[in-house]
N, C-alpha and C positions, 0 to 999 in steps of 0.2 A: 527740305522737310522743315516744318515749323519747329522752333525751339521748344515750345510748350508740349508738343507731341513727344518729342525726344525725352523731355524731362519726365513726362508721365510714364514712358516706357522704363526709364531708369528707376523711377519710384516703384513700379510693379516688380522689377527685378530685385530691388532692395527688400521688398516684402518676402519674396521667395528665398532670398539669402537669410533673412531673419528666421524663417520657418526651418531652414536647414540647420541653423545654429541652435535652435530650440531642440531639434532632434538630437544633436550632439550633447547638449546639456542634460537631456532626459535619459540618455543611455546609462545603464548600470555599469558601475566600475568593475564589480566582481561578477564574472560570468561563470560558466560551468567548469572553470579550471579547478583541478584538484590541488590541494595544498594552499599555503598562504602566498599571497603576492608580496613581493619585496616592498619595502618602504619607498624606495625610489619610484617604482612603478605606480604605486598609489598616489604618491606626491605628483608625478607627472600627469596622471589621469585627472586629479583634482585641479591642477593648474590649467589643463586643457579645457575643462568644464567652466572654470572661472573666466578664462579668456573668451570662450564662446558666448557666455552671458554678457560680458562687458562689450564685446563687439556688437551683439544684438541690440543692446541699449544705445550704443553709439550710432548704429545705422538707423534705428527708429527715431532718434533725436534729429538726425540730418533729414530724414524723410519728412518729419513734421515741419522743419524749417522750409524745405522746398515746397511742401504743400501750401504753407502759409503764403509764400511768395506767389504761387500760381493762382491762389484764390483771392489774393489781395485786390481790392478794387482800385482801379486807377483813379486817383483823385484829380479831378479837373479843376484847376484854379480858375476862378472867375476873373476876367480882366477888370482891373480897377479903372473906373472912369475918373479921369483927372483933368483939371483945367490946365491952361497954358502955364500958369505960374507954378503949379505943383510939379509939372513935368520938368521945368527948367531949374527947380530949386536944388537939385542934387549937385 
């Protein structure tokens, strides 16, 4: 299988992962529970949301890097025309 096709599949999976992380970040911390949540539970929920957001940005950054590599045009260097003396001068 071609490496570019594999990379495109990984990129598509990365976008799906980012969407799932967005869902985690958008969930409400306080649900229909009666009473107050403990400070520890609120702190853990906030930390989970922060981690989900940071992971999403990290994945997006890596996706952009890989997309740039895939779409980067291969630069073909033109061969230099040199005479006998220029070839031997090195």
